[in-house]
Backbone bond lengths (Angstrom), bond angles and torsions (degrees), N, CA, C in turn:
res aa  C-N    CA-C-N  psi(-1)  N-CA   C-N-CA  omega(-1)  CA-C   N-CA-C  phi
1 M - - - 1.460 - - 1.522 108.65 -
2 V 1.319 116.80 143.02 1.447 121.63 -177.58 1.528 110.88 -64.41
3 T 1.329 116.70 138.03 1.459 121.40 173.05 1.520 107.68 -96.90
4 R 1.336 117.02 126.93 1.460 120.42 -175.94 1.519 110.43 -80.57
5 S 1.294 116.10 58.33 1.453 122.48 175.26 1.512 108.35 -77.92
6 D 1.342 115.07 171.16 1.463 118.72 177.31 1.526 110.87 -58.80
7 E 1.330 116.38 -34.52 1.462 120.02 -179.19 1.525 111.32 -65.89
8 S 1.342 116.49 -46.34 1.460 118.80 -178.44 1.524 111.29 -67.84
9 K 1.351 116.65 -37.09 1.461 119.68 176.30 1.525 110.48 -60.54
10 A 1.326 115.38 -41.69 1.465 119.37 -179.11 1.515 111.08 -66.17
11 V 1.344 116.81 -43.08 1.465 120.85 -179.80 1.519 110.54 -61.97
12 L 1.326 116.59 -48.23 1.465 120.01 -178.99 1.529 110.77 -68.82
13 G 1.340 115.75 -38.08 1.459 119.42 -177.77 1.514 113.24 -61.43
14 R 1.315 116.65 -28.23 1.474 119.85 179.75 1.522 112.51 -67.32
15 H 1.319 116.62 -14.96 1.465 119.23 -174.43 1.529 113.08 -115.00
16 R 1.333 117.11 17.24 1.468 119.91 -178.25 1.523 112.81 -62.28
17 N 1.295 116.98 -26.55 1.468 120.25 -179.03 1.528 112.28 -99.66
18 F 1.326 116.06 15.65 1.465 119.04 -178.34 1.526 111.44 -63.37
19 S 1.307 115.41 140.90 1.458 123.13 170.90 1.520 106.63 -151.31
20 G 1.335 115.99 122.32 1.450 118.10 -177.32 1.514 112.92 -162.80
21 T 1.304 115.62 173.33 1.457 122.47 179.63 1.526 109.77 -72.80
22 A 1.319 115.99 173.43 1.460 120.68 178.16 1.520 110.96 -59.94
23 E 1.312 116.57 -38.72 1.465 120.27 179.21 1.523 110.78 -66.15
24 E 1.341 116.98 -43.79 1.465 120.94 178.84 1.523 110.96 -66.77
25 F 1.330 115.75 -37.03 1.460 120.05 178.10 1.525 110.67 -63.77
26 A 1.321 117.11 -44.25 1.467 121.31 179.45 1.527 110.60 -60.70
27 E 1.322 116.63 -41.70 1.467 120.55 179.45 1.530 110.74 -64.31
28 L 1.344 116.84 -42.37 1.465 120.51 179.45 1.519 111.04 -66.06
29 A 1.338 116.86 -43.51 1.460 120.02 -179.80 1.528 110.81 -59.18
30 A 1.315 116.71 -41.03 1.462 120.17 178.73 1.522 111.21 -62.98
31 V 1.324 116.28 -38.20 1.467 120.85 178.08 1.531 110.33 -65.47
32 I 1.333 116.80 -42.12 1.466 121.03 179.92 1.523 110.28 -62.18
33 F 1.323 116.88 -45.37 1.463 120.37 178.41 1.531 110.30 -58.64
34 R 1.321 116.38 -41.68 1.469 120.58 -179.70 1.522 111.16 -68.37
35 D 1.343 116.72 -47.13 1.457 120.56 -175.88 1.524 112.33 -65.58
36 L 1.336 116.92 -34.72 1.464 120.33 -178.84 1.529 112.18 -92.62
37 G 1.321 116.74 -2.58 1.458 119.67 179.14 1.511 113.32 65.73
38 I 1.336 116.66 35.37 1.459 120.98 -178.48 1.529 109.31 -93.08
39 P 1.322 119.38 126.67 1.465 119.56 175.70 1.531 109.99 -68.84
40 F 1.315 116.00 133.62 1.466 118.87 178.61 1.521 110.65 -67.81
41 D 1.321 116.91 -41.01 1.453 121.52 177.05 1.525 108.79 -151.74
42 K 1.323 116.33 -179.10 1.464 119.96 -175.64 1.521 112.38 -73.72
43 D 1.333 116.69 -11.39 1.461 120.35 175.13 1.527 111.63 -90.09
44 N 1.346 115.54 0.82 1.468 121.08 179.92 1.526 112.64 54.93
45 R 1.327 116.04 40.69 1.453 119.01 175.95 1.527 110.39 -64.83
46 D 1.284 116.67 148.72 1.451 122.47 177.76 1.534 108.33 -65.61
47 P 1.345 118.70 119.74 1.466 120.33 -179.38 1.520 113.19 -55.63
48 R 1.324 116.51 -30.38 1.470 119.60 -179.77 1.522 112.00 -66.32
49 Q 1.336 115.97 -26.08 1.460 120.67 177.29 1.530 111.84 -91.75
50 A 1.349 116.41 -32.11 1.469 120.53 -173.54 1.528 113.26 -84.94
51 I 1.345 116.77 -32.33 1.468 120.66 -177.05 1.513 108.97 -96.23
52 N 1.308 115.56 117.93 1.463 120.07 -179.75 1.526 110.13 -144.40
53 E 1.307 115.21 174.91 1.463 121.07 -177.75 1.521 111.47 -59.20
54 R 1.326 116.92 -37.75 1.460 120.37 -179.14 1.522 111.22 -63.32
55 L 1.336 117.64 -42.14 1.466 121.12 179.11 1.525 110.62 -65.23
56 V 1.320 116.64 -42.01 1.461 120.83 179.69 1.525 110.23 -59.96
57 R 1.314 116.97 -47.23 1.462 120.24 -178.85 1.535 111.11 -67.23
58 Y 1.314 116.97 -32.82 1.465 120.55 177.00 1.527 110.48 -64.68
59 Y 1.328 117.08 -42.35 1.463 120.38 178.90 1.526 111.17 -65.68
60 V 1.323 117.63 -34.64 1.463 120.33 174.97 1.523 109.63 -65.21
61 Q 1.322 116.39 -44.71 1.464 121.86 -179.77 1.518 111.37 -60.16
62 E 1.343 117.45 -38.14 1.462 121.71 -178.36 1.530 112.19 -84.37
63 G 1.310 117.64 -2.64 1.467 120.53 179.20 1.511 114.20 81.33
64 V 1.330 117.55 8.73 1.466 120.95 177.69 1.526 109.81 -72.45
65 L 1.309 117.48 -36.98 1.454 122.73 173.80 1.527 109.24 -105.95
66 S 1.320 115.92 143.87 1.455 120.08 177.11 1.530 110.12 -61.92
67 P 1.336 117.63 152.78 1.465 119.00 176.90 1.529 110.21 -58.43
68 P 1.311 118.12 132.61 1.471 120.77 179.49 1.521 110.81 -73.84
69 E 1.328 114.85 161.97 1.458 119.61 172.93 1.524 108.64 -75.85
70 H 1.326 115.56 156.58 1.465 118.86 178.36 1.523 110.10 -119.96
71 L 1.300 114.51 126.39 1.454 121.63 172.27 1.515 106.38 -109.25
72 G 1.341 114.55 99.68 1.457 118.56 -170.70 1.518 108.10 70.18
73 R 1.324 116.64 -125.76 1.471 120.91 179.66 1.524 112.02 -98.67
74 E 1.333 116.44 1.87 1.464 120.97 -175.64 1.524 110.69 -98.79
75 A 1.325 116.36 128.66 1.461 121.80 176.21 1.520 109.24 -79.89
76 H 1.350 116.09 135.52 1.449 121.07 179.58 1.524 109.92 -123.23
77 F 1.338 115.50 137.16 1.454 122.93 -176.93 1.516 110.22 -108.73
78 K 1.352 115.59 152.02 1.452 122.04 -174.72 1.535 110.96 -122.17
79 Y 1.345 114.22 -176.01 1.465 121.93 177.64 1.530 111.07 -58.75
80 Q 1.338 116.52 -38.06 1.467 121.06 178.30 1.525 110.53 -54.80
81 H 1.318 116.98 -42.58 1.460 120.81 -179.24 1.531 111.02 -66.65
82 L 1.317 116.60 -33.59 1.469 120.23 178.66 1.527 110.27 -63.82
83 I 1.344 116.75 -46.08 1.466 120.42 178.98 1.523 110.23 -64.59
84 E 1.328 116.85 -42.15 1.469 120.26 177.85 1.529 110.67 -59.47
85 F 1.316 116.01 -41.18 1.462 120.48 -178.93 1.526 110.75 -65.19
86 L 1.338 117.32 -43.58 1.467 121.07 178.79 1.522 111.38 -62.65
87 V 1.325 116.27 -43.86 1.472 119.90 178.04 1.522 110.23 -64.02
88 A 1.330 116.14 -44.93 1.465 120.52 -178.07 1.517 111.76 -59.26
89 R 1.324 116.89 -47.04 1.465 118.92 -178.71 1.525 111.66 -65.47
90 S 1.322 117.30 -35.66 1.457 120.22 177.93 1.521 110.85 -64.41
91 L 1.334 116.82 -43.53 1.463 120.51 -179.66 1.529 111.23 -69.13
92 I 1.320 116.59 -39.55 1.466 120.16 177.89 1.522 110.29 -61.20
93 N 1.318 116.82 -38.20 1.462 120.40 177.72 1.524 112.21 -66.96
94 E 1.342 116.74 -18.03 1.461 121.31 176.27 1.533 111.15 -97.84
95 R 1.334 115.15 17.45 1.466 123.25 173.85 1.530 113.96 74.83
96 W 1.309 117.37 23.77 1.459 119.75 173.25 1.528 108.19 -77.40
97 T 1.316 116.55 142.90 1.455 120.33 174.98 1.527 109.08 -77.00
98 L 1.343 116.31 162.23 1.457 119.44 178.92 1.526 111.17 -61.23
99 A 1.337 117.16 -36.12 1.464 120.15 179.48 1.526 110.75 -62.95
100 M 1.330 116.80 -40.55 1.466 120.45 179.13 1.516 111.24 -70.24
101 V 1.326 116.85 -38.18 1.456 120.91 176.83 1.527 109.51 -62.15
102 K 1.310 116.94 -45.54 1.471 122.13 178.15 1.526 110.08 -57.34
103 Q 1.322 116.87 -46.06 1.462 121.49 -179.69 1.521 111.13 -61.54
104 F 1.331 116.00 -42.61 1.467 120.48 -179.85 1.520 110.58 -63.19
105 I 1.318 116.98 -47.82 1.467 121.22 -176.49 1.523 111.01 -66.52
106 E 1.321 117.57 -39.45 1.464 120.52 179.62 1.525 112.00 -66.04
107 A 1.334 117.22 -26.96 1.463 121.47 -175.68 1.522 113.03 -82.75
108 H 1.343 118.19 -6.13 1.453 120.29 -174.23 1.524 111.72 -131.61
109 N 1.323 114.70 143.31 1.463 119.31 177.47 1.524 110.11 -83.28
110 L 1.326 116.36 -178.21 1.464 120.61 -174.20 1.527 111.77 -60.30
111 A 1.334 117.11 -46.02 1.469 120.03 -178.51 1.524 111.00 -61.47
112 E 1.326 116.68 -38.82 1.465 120.38 -179.58 1.524 111.15 -70.23
113 L 1.335 116.42 -36.24 1.463 119.18 177.26 1.529 110.69 -68.12
114 E 1.334 116.87 -37.99 1.466 119.62 175.60 1.521 109.81 -61.61
115 A 1.329 116.47 -41.15 1.466 120.28 178.90 1.523 110.83 -65.45
116 A 1.334 116.53 -34.74 1.466 120.39 -179.10 1.516 112.02 -64.63
117 L 1.336 117.08 -23.38 1.453 120.27 179.62 1.524 111.95 -65.41
118 S 1.326 116.92 -25.65 1.460 120.38 -178.75 1.521 112.60 -95.08
119 M 1.347 117.81 -2.39 1.461 120.95 -178.64 1.524 110.63 -80.52
120 N 1.326 115.61 152.58 1.457 119.25 171.64 1.522 109.36 -87.39
121 Q 1.313 116.56 179.03 1.460 120.25 -175.18 1.518 111.77 -60.93
122 A 1.330 117.09 -40.55 1.462 120.07 -179.17 1.520 111.04 -63.24
123 Q 1.326 117.05 -42.86 1.456 120.39 -179.51 1.524 111.57 -64.65
124 R 1.332 116.77 -38.58 1.465 119.10 -179.84 1.524 111.08 -68.50
125 L 1.334 117.20 -34.78 1.455 119.86 176.92 1.526 110.92 -64.78
126 V 1.340 116.09 -39.76 1.462 119.38 177.79 1.516 110.32 -68.31
127 R 1.321 117.10 -37.11 1.465 120.12 176.22 1.524 110.33 -62.01
128 Q 1.336 116.65 -40.63 1.460 120.50 175.98 1.521 110.47 -64.97
129 F 1.326 116.06 -38.30 1.461 122.69 176.71 1.524 110.28 -54.88
130 A 1.336 116.11 -46.43 1.457 120.45 -179.93 1.528 111.36 -69.62
131 A 1.327 116.99 -41.23 1.460 121.02 -175.47 1.519 112.67 -69.10
132 T 1.343 117.74 -28.90 1.458 120.23 -176.05 1.520 112.90 -95.78
133 S 1.335 117.07 1.91 1.464 118.80 174.84 1.518 108.30 -74.09
134 A 1.320 116.81 169.58 1.463 120.86 -177.62 1.519 112.28 -85.44
135 M 1.331 118.64 4.81 1.452 121.43 -179.62 1.521 110.31 -68.88
136 P 1.358 118.31 120.43 1.466 119.41 -179.76 1.514 111.27 -58.40
137 M 1.322 116.04 140.75 1.450 120.39 -179.07 1.522 111.57 -67.05
138 S 1.364 118.08 -16.14 1.455 120.50 -179.80 1.512 113.07 -86.96
139 E 1.357 117.54 -2.14 1.449 119.97 179.43 1.523 110.52 -60.67
140 P 1.362 117.96 145.34 1.459 120.04 175.97 1.524 110.09 -55.16
141 G 1.329 116.09 135.96 1.457 119.57 178.68 1.505 113.66 89.92
142 Y 1.342 117.34 -6.48 1.462 118.74 178.63 1.516 108.76 -140.32
143 G 1.316 115.53 62.74 1.452 120.49 178.76 1.508 110.85 -101.04
144 A 1.332 115.18 -179.80 1.461 119.43 -178.96 1.524 111.74 -63.55
145 S 1.366 115.92 -22.89 1.455 118.32 -178.94 1.522 112.50 -91.83
146 S 1.325 118.11 1.71 1.452 120.28 -179.35 1.517 110.59 -64.96
147 P 1.347 116.77 144.18 1.464 119.59 178.32 1.503 110.62 -74.38
148 P 1.336 118.21 164.83 1.449 120.68 175.35 1.515 109.88 -59.95
149 P 1.344 118.64 160.33 1.454 120.62 178.89 1.521 110.47 -54.06
150 A 1.340 115.58 129.45 1.454 119.55 178.87 1.519 109.34 -70.28
151 V 1.318 115.36 146.56 1.458 120.16 -178.39 1.522 108.76 -120.77
152 A 1.324 116.58 120.14 1.457 121.03 177.21 1.520 109.53 -79.63
153 P 1.328 118.22 161.40 1.466 119.89 177.41 1.520 111.59 -57.84
154 R 1.321 116.38 150.87 1.454 120.98 177.51 1.520 109.65 -67.67
155 V 1.323 115.56 137.19 1.454 121.12 -179.78 1.520 108.81 -113.71
156 P 1.344 118.22 109.54 1.466 119.21 177.60 1.515 110.17 -63.58
157 A 1.305 117.07 141.68 1.459 122.34 176.93 1.512 107.69 -145.44
158 S 1.310 115.98 164.68 1.460 119.76 178.66 1.509 109.16 -129.91
159 E 1.322 115.65 153.96 1.453 121.36 -176.04 1.526 108.21 -144.85
160 A 1.332 116.34 132.16 1.465 120.86 178.98 1.516 109.51 -75.65
161 T 1.328 117.99 135.71 1.449 123.18 177.65 1.517 109.87 -96.74
162 A 1.337 116.36 172.33 1.455 121.33 -179.02 1.526 111.83 -61.86
163 S 1.313 117.61 -28.40 1.460 121.17 -178.71 1.528 112.58 -83.46
164 G 1.327 116.02 -1.59 1.449 119.41 179.34 1.511 114.16 92.00
165 T 1.338 117.21 -5.08 1.459 120.20 178.45 1.531 109.50 -82.73
166 T 1.295 115.43 168.54 1.468 120.65 -179.09 1.521 109.58 -110.62
167 R 1.320 114.92 129.38 1.461 120.42 178.54 1.525 108.93 -108.84
168 R 1.313 115.28 127.16 1.460 119.11 178.95 1.526 110.30 -78.97
169 R 1.316 114.73 140.42 1.454 121.01 179.64 1.520 108.89 -124.78
170 E 1.317 115.73 151.31 1.452 121.31 173.36 1.521 107.70 -121.78
171 I 1.308 115.46 117.10 1.453 120.92 -178.06 1.522 109.52 -105.45
172 V 1.317 116.03 129.10 1.462 121.84 176.03 1.511 108.27 -117.80
173 R 1.323 115.86 133.39 1.468 120.00 176.96 1.521 109.26 -98.76
174 F 1.324 116.09 121.96 1.458 122.81 177.14 1.531 109.07 -101.75
175 E 1.325 116.33 131.24 1.460 120.52 175.25 1.527 108.36 -94.78
176 L 1.337 115.77 102.67 1.461 119.99 178.80 1.527 110.21 -74.44
177 M 1.314 115.66 -40.52 1.449 123.41 176.76 1.517 105.97 -145.14
178 P 1.343 118.91 165.19 1.457 119.38 -178.61 1.525 113.47 -55.70
179 W 1.317 116.94 -27.11 1.466 120.31 -177.59 1.528 112.69 -109.67
180 C 1.323 117.28 12.21 1.473 119.78 -177.09 1.525 109.86 -139.79
181 H 1.341 115.90 119.37 1.460 122.00 179.47 1.528 109.92 -124.87
182 V 1.310 115.28 148.67 1.462 120.96 177.52 1.526 108.25 -126.65
183 D 1.329 116.64 125.36 1.459 121.27 175.23 1.523 108.83 -92.30
184 V 1.324 115.93 127.23 1.460 121.38 -173.17 1.525 110.68 -121.48
185 D 1.325 115.98 131.42 1.462 121.56 169.47 1.525 106.17 -80.50
186 V 1.321 116.82 104.77 1.455 121.72 -170.63 1.526 111.93 -60.83
187 N 1.308 117.04 -43.87 1.470 119.86 -178.02 1.527 111.53 -62.05
188 E 1.336 116.23 -42.03 1.461 119.60 179.41 1.520 111.25 -69.16
189 L 1.332 116.37 -37.92 1.465 119.32 179.42 1.519 110.79 -62.58
190 L 1.339 116.52 -44.30 1.457 119.91 -178.62 1.526 111.62 -72.75
191 R 1.335 116.65 -24.96 1.463 119.79 178.23 1.528 110.93 -77.61
192 Q 1.318 116.71 -39.90 1.457 120.74 -176.16 1.529 112.68 -110.00
193 G 1.328 115.30 -16.27 1.456 119.13 -169.92 1.517 114.07 -62.96
194 S 1.304 115.16 135.28 1.457 122.91 175.21 1.518 106.47 -153.63
195 P 1.320 118.51 164.10 1.461 119.42 177.39 1.526 112.94 -56.44
196 T 1.337 118.29 -32.19 1.466 118.82 179.85 1.515 110.63 -69.58
197 I 1.343 117.38 -36.27 1.457 120.66 175.00 1.520 109.46 -61.17
198 A 1.336 116.27 -45.43 1.459 120.65 -179.48 1.526 111.12 -61.13
199 Q 1.314 116.95 -39.84 1.463 119.80 179.13 1.520 111.41 -64.60
200 R 1.327 116.63 -41.80 1.462 119.35 179.77 1.528 111.00 -66.06
201 L 1.332 115.95 -40.04 1.457 119.46 177.10 1.526 110.46 -63.40
202 G 1.324 116.25 -43.37 1.457 120.06 178.62 1.516 112.26 -60.16
203 A 1.330 116.35 -43.95 1.465 120.56 179.46 1.528 110.70 -64.73
204 A 1.343 117.07 -39.49 1.460 120.76 -179.72 1.526 110.78 -66.31
205 L 1.339 116.74 -42.93 1.456 119.60 178.84 1.520 110.81 -64.36
206 A 1.335 116.67 -43.01 1.463 120.24 179.52 1.527 110.80 -59.27
207 Q 1.339 117.26 -42.21 1.462 120.62 179.93 1.528 110.88 -65.45
208 Q 1.344 116.98 -41.68 1.460 120.15 178.51 1.524 110.86 -62.21
209 L 1.325 116.71 -40.86 1.462 120.03 178.95 1.521 111.00 -64.69
210 R 1.328 117.23 -42.32 1.469 120.25 178.31 1.520 110.81 -62.36
211 D 1.344 116.24 -41.26 1.468 120.05 -179.77 1.525 111.31 -63.59
212 E 1.343 116.43 -41.83 1.449 120.16 -178.99 1.534 110.34 -66.60
213 I 1.333 117.04 -41.82 1.454 120.75 178.02 1.525 110.74 -62.25
214 S 1.345 115.46 -43.29 1.457 120.31 -179.23 1.525 111.25 -64.09
215 K 1.348 117.25 -43.08 1.463 120.81 -178.28 1.524 111.56 -62.72
216 R 1.312 116.53 -29.42 1.455 120.98 -176.08 1.526 112.15 -98.18
217 G 1.316 115.46 9.38 1.449 119.89 176.13 1.517 115.26 74.19
218 G 1.349 115.04 20.17 1.459 118.66 179.21 1.509 110.50 -84.10
219 R 1.329 115.49 -176.19 1.466 119.36 -179.69 1.502 110.38 -72.13
220 K 1.330 117.59 149.74 1.459 122.90 -177.17 1.504 110.40 -100.61
């Protein structure tokens, strides 16, 4: 996953005004992967060989990339598509399906996708957790301009096991909304965490919220 260091910001910033065909976009994406030292996949394939016009058009067809603009009969891609592509490849490398990647990208605007590039796997799973809940995106506190979930410092903890030994735990508190926090055992999340886990957690939280609202006579 891309690290939002000054170097990566500078590399990406140079291409904010990019506009080009699928072939030109594929060439630029390969250069970005090389310049930032990002592995295209776990087999470390050469991005210049793996990224091509056919792959770009396939991602558009599957909804992973936003529809490009058309100048006449020619499709043109922008900086937004570059960020979407970087996020998509990072998530795919973490075993997300294309459908889940599409859902993630559709749920976030450009600034949020740029922020997602600097998140670790645990943070992205929690972001997916929030995005796949039933909470409308127009709710106060969760708009398109909302910042990524805040992350509190890791808190070491210990827990006795059945054998009498002590297992160290690291708990991270994620702020999904100003009034909603989730405490996560980082080691367990990374051991078991997957987009499907995040979806189930999101659905469970959404149901609990609906139940609490209903019990208190609030809107459903």
